mmJSON file of the N, C-alpha and C atoms, coordinates in Angstrom:
{"data_MODEL":{"atom_site":{
"group_PDB":["ATOM","ATOM","ATOM","ATOM","ATOM","ATOM","ATOM","ATOM","ATOM","ATOM","ATOM","ATOM","ATOM","ATOM","ATOM","ATOM","ATOM","ATOM","ATOM","ATOM","ATOM","ATOM","ATOM","ATOM","ATOM","ATOM","ATOM","ATOM","ATOM","ATOM","ATOM","ATOM","ATOM","ATOM","ATOM","ATOM","ATOM","ATOM","ATOM","ATOM","ATOM","ATOM","ATOM","ATOM","ATOM","ATOM","ATOM","ATOM","ATOM","ATOM","ATOM","ATOM","ATOM","ATOM","ATOM","ATOM","ATOM","ATOM","ATOM","ATOM","ATOM","ATOM","ATOM","ATOM","ATOM","ATOM","ATOM","ATOM","ATOM","ATOM","ATOM","ATOM","ATOM","ATOM","ATOM","ATOM","ATOM","ATOM","ATOM","ATOM","ATOM","ATOM","ATOM","ATOM","ATOM","ATOM","ATOM","ATOM","ATOM","ATOM","ATOM","ATOM","ATOM","ATOM","ATOM","ATOM","ATOM","ATOM","ATOM","ATOM","ATOM","ATOM","ATOM","ATOM","ATOM","ATOM","ATOM","ATOM","ATOM","ATOM","ATOM","ATOM","ATOM","ATOM","ATOM","ATOM","ATOM","ATOM","ATOM","ATOM","ATOM","ATOM","ATOM","ATOM","ATOM","ATOM","ATOM","ATOM","ATOM","ATOM","ATOM","ATOM","ATOM","ATOM","ATOM","ATOM","ATOM","ATOM","ATOM","ATOM","ATOM","ATOM","ATOM","ATOM","ATOM","ATOM","ATOM","ATOM","ATOM","ATOM","ATOM","ATOM","ATOM","ATOM","ATOM","ATOM","ATOM","ATOM","ATOM","ATOM","ATOM","ATOM","ATOM","ATOM","ATOM","ATOM","ATOM","ATOM","ATOM","ATOM","ATOM","ATOM","ATOM","ATOM","ATOM","ATOM","ATOM","ATOM","ATOM","ATOM","ATOM","ATOM","ATOM","ATOM","ATOM","ATOM","ATOM","ATOM","ATOM","ATOM","ATOM","ATOM","ATOM","ATOM","ATOM","ATOM","ATOM","ATOM","ATOM","ATOM","ATOM","ATOM","ATOM","ATOM","ATOM","ATOM","ATOM","ATOM","ATOM","ATOM","ATOM","ATOM","ATOM"],
"id":[1,2,3,4,5,6,7,8,9,10,11,12,13,14,15,16,17,18,19,20,21,22,23,24,25,26,27,28,29,30,31,32,33,34,35,36,37,38,39,40,41,42,43,44,45,46,47,48,49,50,51,52,53,54,55,56,57,58,59,60,61,62,63,64,65,66,67,68,69,70,71,72,73,74,75,76,77,78,79,80,81,82,83,84,85,86,87,88,89,90,91,92,93,94,95,96,97,98,99,100,101,102,103,104,105,106,107,108,109,110,111,112,113,114,115,116,117,118,119,120,121,122,123,124,125,126,127,128,129,130,131,132,133,134,135,136,137,138,139,140,141,142,143,144,145,146,147,148,149,150,151,152,153,154,155,156,157,158,159,160,161,162,163,164,165,166,167,168,169,170,171,172,173,174,175,176,177,178,179,180,181,182,183,184,185,186,187,188,189,190,191,192,193,194,195,196,197,198,199,200,201,202,203,204,205,206,207,208,209,210,211,212,213],
"type_symbol":["N","C","C","N","C","C","N","C","C","N","C","C","N","C","C","N","C","C","N","C","C","N","C","C","N","C","C","N","C","C","N","C","C","N","C","C","N","C","C","N","C","C","N","C","C","N","C","C","N","C","C","N","C","C","N","C","C","N","C","C","N","C","C","N","C","C","N","C","C","N","C","C","N","C","C","N","C","C","N","C","C","N","C","C","N","C","C","N","C","C","N","C","C","N","C","C","N","C","C","N","C","C","N","C","C","N","C","C","N","C","C","N","C","C","N","C","C","N","C","C","N","C","C","N","C","C","N","C","C","N","C","C","N","C","C","N","C","C","N","C","C","N","C","C","N","C","C","N","C","C","N","C","C","N","C","C","N","C","C","N","C","C","N","C","C","N","C","C","N","C","C","N","C","C","N","C","C","N","C","C","N","C","C","N","C","C","N","C","C","N","C","C","N","C","C","N","C","C","N","C","C","N","C","C","N","C","C","N","C","C","N","C","C"],
"label_atom_id":["N","CA","C","N","CA","C","N","CA","C","N","CA","C","N","CA","C","N","CA","C","N","CA","C","N","CA","C","N","CA","C","N","CA","C","N","CA","C","N","CA","C","N","CA","C","N","CA","C","N","CA","C","N","CA","C","N","CA","C","N","CA","C","N","CA","C","N","CA","C","N","CA","C","N","CA","C","N","CA","C","N","CA","C","N","CA","C","N","CA","C","N","CA","C","N","CA","C","N","CA","C","N","CA","C","N","CA","C","N","CA","C","N","CA","C","N","CA","C","N","CA","C","N","CA","C","N","CA","C","N","CA","C","N","CA","C","N","CA","C","N","CA","C","N","CA","C","N","CA","C","N","CA","C","N","CA","C","N","CA","C","N","CA","C","N","CA","C","N","CA","C","N","CA","C","N","CA","C","N","CA","C","N","CA","C","N","CA","C","N","CA","C","N","CA","C","N","CA","C","N","CA","C","N","CA","C","N","CA","C","N","CA","C","N","CA","C","N","CA","C","N","CA","C","N","CA","C","N","CA","C","N","CA","C","N","CA","C","N","CA","C","N","CA","C","N","CA","C"],
"label_alt_id":[null,null,null,null,null,null,null,null,null,null,null,null,null,null,null,null,null,null,null,null,null,null,null,null,null,null,null,null,null,null,null,null,null,null,null,null,null,null,null,null,null,null,null,null,null,null,null,null,null,null,null,null,null,null,null,null,null,null,null,null,null,null,null,null,null,null,null,null,null,null,null,null,null,null,null,null,null,null,null,null,null,null,null,null,null,null,null,null,null,null,null,null,null,null,null,null,null,null,null,null,null,null,null,null,null,null,null,null,null,null,null,null,null,null,null,null,null,null,null,null,null,null,null,null,null,null,null,null,null,null,null,null,null,null,null,null,null,null,null,null,null,null,null,null,null,null,null,null,null,null,null,null,null,null,null,null,null,null,null,null,null,null,null,null,null,null,null,null,null,null,null,null,null,null,null,null,null,null,null,null,null,null,null,null,null,null,null,null,null,null,null,null,null,null,null,null,null,null,null,null,null,null,null,null,null,null,null,null,null,null,null,null,null],
"label_comp_id":["MET","MET","MET","LYS","LYS","LYS","ALA","ALA","ALA","THR","THR","THR","GLU","GLU","GLU","ILE","ILE","ILE","LYS","LYS","LYS","GLU","GLU","GLU","MET","MET","MET","ASN","ASN","ASN","PRO","PRO","PRO","ASP","ASP","ASP","GLU","GLU","GLU","LEU","LEU","LEU","GLN","GLN","GLN","GLY","GLY","GLY","GLU","GLU","GLU","LEU","LEU","LEU","GLU","GLU","GLU","THR","THR","THR","LEU","LEU","LEU","GLN","GLN","GLN","ARG","ARG","ARG","ARG","ARG","ARG","LEU","LEU","LEU","PHE","PHE","PHE","ASP","ASP","ASP","ILE","ILE","ILE","ARG","ARG","ARG","THR","THR","THR","GLN","GLN","GLN","ALA","ALA","ALA","VAL","VAL","VAL","THR","THR","THR","GLU","GLU","GLU","LYS","LYS","LYS","LEU","LEU","LEU","GLU","GLU","GLU","ASP","ASP","ASP","PRO","PRO","PRO","SER","SER","SER","GLN","GLN","GLN","LEU","LEU","LEU","ALA","ALA","ALA","LYS","LYS","LYS","ALA","ALA","ALA","LYS","LYS","LYS","LYS","LYS","LYS","ASP","ASP","ASP","ILE","ILE","ILE","ALA","ALA","ALA","ARG","ARG","ARG","LEU","LEU","LEU","LYS","LYS","LYS","THR","THR","THR","VAL","VAL","VAL","LEU","LEU","LEU","ARG","ARG","ARG","GLU","GLU","GLU","ARG","ARG","ARG","GLU","GLU","GLU","LEU","LEU","LEU","GLN","GLN","GLN","GLN","GLN","GLN","GLN","GLN","GLN","LEU","LEU","LEU","GLN","GLN","GLN","THR","THR","THR","LYS","LYS","LYS","SER","SER","SER","GLU","GLU","GLU"],
"label_asym_id":["A","A","A","A","A","A","A","A","A","A","A","A","A","A","A","A","A","A","A","A","A","A","A","A","A","A","A","A","A","A","A","A","A","A","A","A","A","A","A","A","A","A","A","A","A","A","A","A","A","A","A","A","A","A","A","A","A","A","A","A","A","A","A","A","A","A","A","A","A","A","A","A","A","A","A","A","A","A","A","A","A","A","A","A","A","A","A","A","A","A","A","A","A","A","A","A","A","A","A","A","A","A","A","A","A","A","A","A","A","A","A","A","A","A","A","A","A","A","A","A","A","A","A","A","A","A","A","A","A","A","A","A","A","A","A","A","A","A","A","A","A","A","A","A","A","A","A","A","A","A","A","A","A","A","A","A","A","A","A","A","A","A","A","A","A","A","A","A","A","A","A","A","A","A","A","A","A","A","A","A","A","A","A","A","A","A","A","A","A","A","A","A","A","A","A","A","A","A","A","A","A","A","A","A","A","A","A","A","A","A","A","A","A"],
"label_entity_id":["1","1","1","1","1","1","1","1","1","1","1","1","1","1","1","1","1","1","1","1","1","1","1","1","1","1","1","1","1","1","1","1","1","1","1","1","1","1","1","1","1","1","1","1","1","1","1","1","1","1","1","1","1","1","1","1","1","1","1","1","1","1","1","1","1","1","1","1","1","1","1","1","1","1","1","1","1","1","1","1","1","1","1","1","1","1","1","1","1","1","1","1","1","1","1","1","1","1","1","1","1","1","1","1","1","1","1","1","1","1","1","1","1","1","1","1","1","1","1","1","1","1","1","1","1","1","1","1","1","1","1","1","1","1","1","1","1","1","1","1","1","1","1","1","1","1","1","1","1","1","1","1","1","1","1","1","1","1","1","1","1","1","1","1","1","1","1","1","1","1","1","1","1","1","1","1","1","1","1","1","1","1","1","1","1","1","1","1","1","1","1","1","1","1","1","1","1","1","1","1","1","1","1","1","1","1","1","1","1","1","1","1","1"],
"label_seq_id":[1,1,1,2,2,2,3,3,3,4,4,4,5,5,5,6,6,6,7,7,7,8,8,8,9,9,9,10,10,10,11,11,11,12,12,12,13,13,13,14,14,14,15,15,15,16,16,16,17,17,17,18,18,18,19,19,19,20,20,20,21,21,21,22,22,22,23,23,23,24,24,24,25,25,25,26,26,26,27,27,27,28,28,28,29,29,29,30,30,30,31,31,31,32,32,32,33,33,33,34,34,34,35,35,35,36,36,36,37,37,37,38,38,38,39,39,39,40,40,40,41,41,41,42,42,42,43,43,43,44,44,44,45,45,45,46,46,46,47,47,47,48,48,48,49,49,49,50,50,50,51,51,51,52,52,52,53,53,53,54,54,54,55,55,55,56,56,56,57,57,57,58,58,58,59,59,59,60,60,60,61,61,61,62,62,62,63,63,63,64,64,64,65,65,65,66,66,66,67,67,67,68,68,68,69,69,69,70,70,70,71,71,71],
"pdbx_PDB_ins_code":[null,null,null,null,null,null,null,null,null,null,null,null,null,null,null,null,null,null,null,null,null,null,null,null,null,null,null,null,null,null,null,null,null,null,null,null,null,null,null,null,null,null,null,null,null,null,null,null,null,null,null,null,null,null,null,null,null,null,null,null,null,null,null,null,null,null,null,null,null,null,null,null,null,null,null,null,null,null,null,null,null,null,null,null,null,null,null,null,null,null,null,null,null,null,null,null,null,null,null,null,null,null,null,null,null,null,null,null,null,null,null,null,null,null,null,null,null,null,null,null,null,null,null,null,null,null,null,null,null,null,null,null,null,null,null,null,null,null,null,null,null,null,null,null,null,null,null,null,null,null,null,null,null,null,null,null,null,null,null,null,null,null,null,null,null,null,null,null,null,null,null,null,null,null,null,null,null,null,null,null,null,null,null,null,null,null,null,null,null,null,null,null,null,null,null,null,null,null,null,null,null,null,null,null,null,null,null,null,null,null,null,null,null],
"Cartn_x":[210.656,210.012,208.827,208.226,206.778,205.661,204.511,203.158,203.089,203.518,203.333,204.284,205.543,206.485,206.068,205.622,205.004,203.808,203.182,202.113,202.505,203.475,203.941,204.583,204.905,205.604,204.737,205.082,204.521,204.415,203.566,203.424,204.614,205.399,206.619,207.455,207.906,208.689,208.334,207.29,206.521,206.708,206.869,207.023,208.584,209.396,210.932,211.055,210.498,210.874,210.42,209.193,208.918,209.706,210.238,211.246,212.558,213.229,214.213,214.228,212.865,212.687,212.542,211.725,211.674,213.413,214.061,215.323,216.196,215.917,216.57,216.079,215.033,214.449,214.988,215.23,215.605,216.96,217.738,219.097,219.342,218.507,218.027,217.785,217.043,216.576,217.811,218.484,219.722,220.667,221.072,222.15,221.457,220.359,219.972,220.232,220.153,220.235,221.68,222.682,223.905,224.661,224.412,225.281,224.814,225.197,224.51,224.265,223.006,222.412,222.913,223.738,223.81,222.77,221.628,220.453,219.175,218.577,217.725,216.172,216.022,215.141,214.674,216.091,216.062,214.772,214.641,213.775,212.393,211.894,210.63,210.268,211.324,211.416,211.094,211.849,211.789,210.232,209.641,208.526,207.348,207.199,206.661,206.578,207.674,207.773,207.222,207.129,206.843,205.233,204.95,203.164,202.908,203.494,203.073,203.127,203.931,203.865,202.833,202.818,201.764,200.16,200.206,198.704,198.381,199.399,199.377,198.879,199.509,199.417,197.635,197.305,196.354,195.075,195.383,194.653,194.522,195.581,195.345,194.702,194.724,194.343,192.635,192.216,190.829,190.315,190.884,190.824,190.369,191.344,191.136,189.819,189.598,188.673,187.342,187.186,186.083,185.882,186.944,186.752,186.356,186.834,186.319,184.799,184.36,183.187,182.498,182.472,181.631,181.548,182.456,182.473,181.672],
"Cartn_y":[-22.8,-22.36,-22.857,-23.473,-23.899,-22.847,-23.52,-22.576,-22.087,-23.168,-23.006,-22.014,-22.214,-21.182,-19.755,-19.588,-18.428,-17.929,-18.597,-18.231,-17.878,-18.198,-17.8,-16.61,-15.874,-14.697,-13.662,-12.278,-11.296,-10.543,-9.39,-9.015,-8.153,-7.461,-6.708,-7.962,-8.96,-10.055,-10.769,-10.607,-10.958,-10.086,-8.957,-7.917,-7.895,-8.146,-8.317,-9.307,-10.331,-11.77,-11.736,-10.985,-11.065,-9.961,-8.777,-8.16,-8.907,-10.071,-10.293,-11.466,-12.404,-13.4,-12.572,-11.674,-10.677,-10.506,-10.061,-9.407,-10.597,-11.901,-12.814,-13.641,-13.676,-14.099,-13.069,-11.774,-11.193,-11.44,-12.026,-12.093,-13.444,-14.419,-15.731,-15.602,-14.863,-14.599,-13.78,-12.924,-12.411,-13.461,-14.242,-15.394,-16.214,-16.693,-17.502,-16.987,-15.632,-14.902,-15.004,-14.403,-14.116,-15.635,-16.46,-17.627,-18.734,-19.907,-20.848,-21.059,-21.527,-21.821,-23.149,-23.332,-24.356,-25.132,-24.739,-25.184,-24.758,-25.105,-24.636,-24.344,-25.446,-25.54,-24.349,-23.735,-22.365,-21.407,-21.321,-20.393,-20.677,-22.043,-22.491,-22.287,-22.645,-22.591,-20.885,-20.168,-18.889,-18.441,-18.305,-18.205,-18.755,-19.981,-20.472,-20.076,-19.665,-18.997,-17.829,-16.932,-15.52,-15.726,-16.746,-16.879,-17.157,-18.015,-18.582,-17.189,-16.658,-14.966,-14.338,-14.149,-13.22,-13.885,-15.078,-15.645,-15.734,-15.782,-15.449,-13.589,-13.114,-11.637,-11.23,-11.605,-11.338,-12.006,-13.387,-13.821,-13.157,-12.59,-11.662,-10.471,-9.784,-8.466,-8.883,-9.712,-10.331,-10.292,-10.902,-11.267,-9.832,-9.304,-7.998,-7.003,-6.969,-6.453,-7.065,-8.278,-8.85,-8.587,-8.508,-8.115,-6.691,-5.633,-4.336,-4.213,-5.016,-4.84,-5.376,-6.422,-7.009,-6.341,-5.317,-4.431,-3.033],
"Cartn_z":[95.861,96.784,97.072,98.054,98.123,98.762,98.147,98.124,99.862,100.627,102.234,102.631,102.319,102.658,102.221,101.01,100.754,101.709,101.855,102.819,104.071,104.405,105.984,105.908,104.839,104.86,104.676,105.373,105.46,104.197,104.048,102.925,102.453,103.113,102.958,102.376,103.142,102.329,101.121,100.936,99.511,98.345,98.879,97.712,97.298,98.433,98.33,97.614,97.996,97.319,95.719,95.576,94.386,92.985,93.782,92.84,92.665,93.825,93.414,92.279,92.562,91.445,89.827,89.945,88.727,87.99,88.939,88.612,88.132,89.041,88.534,87.11,87.088,85.552,84.491,84.818,83.934,83.383,84.495,84.411,83.538,83.881,83.177,81.899,81.297,79.901,79.176,79.85,79.139,79.267,80.223,80.11,78.864,78.932,77.86,76.359,76.047,74.806,74.56,75.369,75.391,75.089,76.104,76.562,76.775,77.09,77.134,78.631,78.83,80.133,80.821,81.992,82.569,82.844,83.181,83.646,83.067,81.919,81.111,82.115,83.118,84.027,84.98,84.917,85.943,85.594,84.349,83.317,84.062,83.945,84.177,85.763,86.397,87.858,88.522,87.752,88.439,87.756,86.783,86.285,87.297,87.615,88.78,89.882,90.403,91.641,91.763,90.635,90.618,90.515,89.71,89.829,90.949,91.85,93.138,94.191,93.947,94.867,94.475,93.193,92.773,93.296,93.141,93.546,94.781,95.733,97.379,97.477,96.814,96.942,96.48,95.537,95.139,96.231,96.401,97.405,98.692,99.18,100.387,100.208,98.701,98.378,98.631,97.69,97.817,99.068,99.818,101.32,102.174,101.963,102.427,102.089,100.859,99.936,100.662,100.998,101.785,103.105,103.738,105.059,105.16,104.49,104.739,103.924,103.089,102.727,103.904,104.629,105.552,106.596,106.842,108.104,107.72],
"occupancy":[1.0,1.0,1.0,1.0,1.0,1.0,1.0,1.0,1.0,1.0,1.0,1.0,1.0,1.0,1.0,1.0,1.0,1.0,1.0,1.0,1.0,1.0,1.0,1.0,1.0,1.0,1.0,1.0,1.0,1.0,1.0,1.0,1.0,1.0,1.0,1.0,1.0,1.0,1.0,1.0,1.0,1.0,1.0,1.0,1.0,1.0,1.0,1.0,1.0,1.0,1.0,1.0,1.0,1.0,1.0,1.0,1.0,1.0,1.0,1.0,1.0,1.0,1.0,1.0,1.0,1.0,1.0,1.0,1.0,1.0,1.0,1.0,1.0,1.0,1.0,1.0,1.0,1.0,1.0,1.0,1.0,1.0,1.0,1.0,1.0,1.0,1.0,1.0,1.0,1.0,1.0,1.0,1.0,1.0,1.0,1.0,1.0,1.0,1.0,1.0,1.0,1.0,1.0,1.0,1.0,1.0,1.0,1.0,1.0,1.0,1.0,1.0,1.0,1.0,1.0,1.0,1.0,1.0,1.0,1.0,1.0,1.0,1.0,1.0,1.0,1.0,1.0,1.0,1.0,1.0,1.0,1.0,1.0,1.0,1.0,1.0,1.0,1.0,1.0,1.0,1.0,1.0,1.0,1.0,1.0,1.0,1.0,1.0,1.0,1.0,1.0,1.0,1.0,1.0,1.0,1.0,1.0,1.0,1.0,1.0,1.0,1.0,1.0,1.0,1.0,1.0,1.0,1.0,1.0,1.0,1.0,1.0,1.0,1.0,1.0,1.0,1.0,1.0,1.0,1.0,1.0,1.0,1.0,1.0,1.0,1.0,1.0,1.0,1.0,1.0,1.0,1.0,1.0,1.0,1.0,1.0,1.0,1.0,1.0,1.0,1.0,1.0,1.0,1.0,1.0,1.0,1.0,1.0,1.0,1.0,1.0,1.0,1.0],
"B_iso_or_equiv":[0.0,0.0,0.0,0.0,0.0,0.0,0.0,0.0,0.0,0.0,0.0,0.0,0.0,0.0,0.0,0.0,0.0,0.0,0.0,0.0,0.0,0.0,0.0,0.0,0.0,0.0,0.0,0.0,0.0,0.0,0.0,0.0,0.0,0.0,0.0,0.0,0.0,0.0,0.0,0.0,0.0,0.0,0.0,0.0,0.0,0.0,0.0,0.0,0.0,0.0,0.0,0.0,0.0,0.0,0.0,0.0,0.0,0.0,0.0,0.0,0.0,0.0,0.0,0.0,0.0,0.0,0.0,0.0,0.0,0.0,0.0,0.0,0.0,0.0,0.0,0.0,0.0,0.0,0.0,0.0,0.0,0.0,0.0,0.0,0.0,0.0,0.0,0.0,0.0,0.0,0.0,0.0,0.0,0.0,0.0,0.0,0.0,0.0,0.0,0.0,0.0,0.0,0.0,0.0,0.0,0.0,0.0,0.0,0.0,0.0,0.0,0.0,0.0,0.0,0.0,0.0,0.0,0.0,0.0,0.0,0.0,0.0,0.0,0.0,0.0,0.0,0.0,0.0,0.0,0.0,0.0,0.0,0.0,0.0,0.0,0.0,0.0,0.0,0.0,0.0,0.0,0.0,0.0,0.0,0.0,0.0,0.0,0.0,0.0,0.0,0.0,0.0,0.0,0.0,0.0,0.0,0.0,0.0,0.0,0.0,0.0,0.0,0.0,0.0,0.0,0.0,0.0,0.0,0.0,0.0,0.0,0.0,0.0,0.0,0.0,0.0,0.0,0.0,0.0,0.0,0.0,0.0,0.0,0.0,0.0,0.0,0.0,0.0,0.0,0.0,0.0,0.0,0.0,0.0,0.0,0.0,0.0,0.0,0.0,0.0,0.0,0.0,0.0,0.0,0.0,0.0,0.0,0.0,0.0,0.0,0.0,0.0,0.0],
"pdbx_formal_charge":[null,null,null,null,null,null,null,null,null,null,null,null,null,null,null,null,null,null,null,null,null,null,null,null,null,null,null,null,null,null,null,null,null,null,null,null,null,null,null,null,null,null,null,null,null,null,null,null,null,null,null,null,null,null,null,null,null,null,null,null,null,null,null,null,null,null,null,null,null,null,null,null,null,null,null,null,null,null,null,null,null,null,null,null,null,null,null,null,null,null,null,null,null,null,null,null,null,null,null,null,null,null,null,null,null,null,null,null,null,null,null,null,null,null,null,null,null,null,null,null,null,null,null,null,null,null,null,null,null,null,null,null,null,null,null,null,null,null,null,null,null,null,null,null,null,null,null,null,null,null,null,null,null,null,null,null,null,null,null,null,null,null,null,null,null,null,null,null,null,null,null,null,null,null,null,null,null,null,null,null,null,null,null,null,null,null,null,null,null,null,null,null,null,null,null,null,null,null,null,null,null,null,null,null,null,null,null,null,null,null,null,null,null],
"auth_seq_id":[1,1,1,2,2,2,3,3,3,4,4,4,5,5,5,6,6,6,7,7,7,8,8,8,9,9,9,10,10,10,11,11,11,12,12,12,13,13,13,14,14,14,15,15,15,16,16,16,17,17,17,18,18,18,19,19,19,20,20,20,21,21,21,22,22,22,23,23,23,24,24,24,25,25,25,26,26,26,27,27,27,28,28,28,29,29,29,30,30,30,31,31,31,32,32,32,33,33,33,34,34,34,35,35,35,36,36,36,37,37,37,38,38,38,39,39,39,40,40,40,41,41,41,42,42,42,43,43,43,44,44,44,45,45,45,46,46,46,47,47,47,48,48,48,49,49,49,50,50,50,51,51,51,52,52,52,53,53,53,54,54,54,55,55,55,56,56,56,57,57,57,58,58,58,59,59,59,60,60,60,61,61,61,62,62,62,63,63,63,64,64,64,65,65,65,66,66,66,67,67,67,68,68,68,69,69,69,70,70,70,71,71,71],
"auth_comp_id":["MET","MET","MET","LYS","LYS","LYS","ALA","ALA","ALA","THR","THR","THR","GLU","GLU","GLU","ILE","ILE","ILE","LYS","LYS","LYS","GLU","GLU","GLU","MET","MET","MET","ASN","ASN","ASN","PRO","PRO","PRO","ASP","ASP","ASP","GLU","GLU","GLU","LEU","LEU","LEU","GLN","GLN","GLN","GLY","GLY","GLY","GLU","GLU","GLU","LEU","LEU","LEU","GLU","GLU","GLU","THR","THR","THR","LEU","LEU","LEU","GLN","GLN","GLN","ARG","ARG","ARG","ARG","ARG","ARG","LEU","LEU","LEU","PHE","PHE","PHE","ASP","ASP","ASP","ILE","ILE","ILE","ARG","ARG","ARG","THR","THR","THR","GLN","GLN","GLN","ALA","ALA","ALA","VAL","VAL","VAL","THR","THR","THR","GLU","GLU","GLU","LYS","LYS","LYS","LEU","LEU","LEU","GLU","GLU","GLU","ASP","ASP","ASP","PRO","PRO","PRO","SER","SER","SER","GLN","GLN","GLN","LEU","LEU","LEU","ALA","ALA","ALA","LYS","LYS","LYS","ALA","ALA","ALA","LYS","LYS","LYS","LYS","LYS","LYS","ASP","ASP","ASP","ILE","ILE","ILE","ALA","ALA","ALA","ARG","ARG","ARG","LEU","LEU","LEU","LYS","LYS","LYS","THR","THR","THR","VAL","VAL","VAL","LEU","LEU","LEU","ARG","ARG","ARG","GLU","GLU","GLU","ARG","ARG","ARG","GLU","GLU","GLU","LEU","LEU","LEU","GLN","GLN","GLN","GLN","GLN","GLN","GLN","GLN","GLN","LEU","LEU","LEU","GLN","GLN","GLN","THR","THR","THR","LYS","LYS","LYS","SER","SER","SER","GLU","GLU","GLU"],
"auth_asym_id":["A","A","A","A","A","A","A","A","A","A","A","A","A","A","A","A","A","A","A","A","A","A","A","A","A","A","A","A","A","A","A","A","A","A","A","A","A","A","A","A","A","A","A","A","A","A","A","A","A","A","A","A","A","A","A","A","A","A","A","A","A","A","A","A","A","A","A","A","A","A","A","A","A","A","A","A","A","A","A","A","A","A","A","A","A","A","A","A","A","A","A","A","A","A","A","A","A","A","A","A","A","A","A","A","A","A","A","A","A","A","A","A","A","A","A","A","A","A","A","A","A","A","A","A","A","A","A","A","A","A","A","A","A","A","A","A","A","A","A","A","A","A","A","A","A","A","A","A","A","A","A","A","A","A","A","A","A","A","A","A","A","A","A","A","A","A","A","A","A","A","A","A","A","A","A","A","A","A","A","A","A","A","A","A","A","A","A","A","A","A","A","A","A","A","A","A","A","A","A","A","A","A","A","A","A","A","A","A","A","A","A","A","A"],
"auth_atom_id":["N","CA","C","N","CA","C","N","CA","C","N","CA","C","N","CA","C","N","CA","C","N","CA","C","N","CA","C","N","CA","C","N","CA","C","N","CA","C","N","CA","C","N","CA","C","N","CA","C","N","CA","C","N","CA","C","N","CA","C","N","CA","C","N","CA","C","N","CA","C","N","CA","C","N","CA","C","N","CA","C","N","CA","C","N","CA","C","N","CA","C","N","CA","C","N","CA","C","N","CA","C","N","CA","C","N","CA","C","N","CA","C","N","CA","C","N","CA","C","N","CA","C","N","CA","C","N","CA","C","N","CA","C","N","CA","C","N","CA","C","N","CA","C","N","CA","C","N","CA","C","N","CA","C","N","CA","C","N","CA","C","N","CA","C","N","CA","C","N","CA","C","N","CA","C","N","CA","C","N","CA","C","N","CA","C","N","CA","C","N","CA","C","N","CA","C","N","CA","C","N","CA","C","N","CA","C","N","CA","C","N","CA","C","N","CA","C","N","CA","C","N","CA","C","N","CA","C","N","CA","C","N","CA","C","N","CA","C","N","CA","C","N","CA","C","N","CA","C"],
"pdbx_PDB_model_num":[1,1,1,1,1,1,1,1,1,1,1,1,1,1,1,1,1,1,1,1,1,1,1,1,1,1,1,1,1,1,1,1,1,1,1,1,1,1,1,1,1,1,1,1,1,1,1,1,1,1,1,1,1,1,1,1,1,1,1,1,1,1,1,1,1,1,1,1,1,1,1,1,1,1,1,1,1,1,1,1,1,1,1,1,1,1,1,1,1,1,1,1,1,1,1,1,1,1,1,1,1,1,1,1,1,1,1,1,1,1,1,1,1,1,1,1,1,1,1,1,1,1,1,1,1,1,1,1,1,1,1,1,1,1,1,1,1,1,1,1,1,1,1,1,1,1,1,1,1,1,1,1,1,1,1,1,1,1,1,1,1,1,1,1,1,1,1,1,1,1,1,1,1,1,1,1,1,1,1,1,1,1,1,1,1,1,1,1,1,1,1,1,1,1,1,1,1,1,1,1,1,1,1,1,1,1,1,1,1,1,1,1,1]
}}}
């Protein structure tokens, strides 16, 4: 998932996608412990996608705070 795709999403979509990715990360970690992963890079990709989502959510939160202070 690219940052431009994430920035185009609305806040509800971002929260839903974040929950989905966190669940996927948990499944990947469980699979890594119990059995062999087909693609070990899945773990890093999931972590990076979660970080991107959280970054965009935080940017929007800070932007809203600035708007409310300026009003």
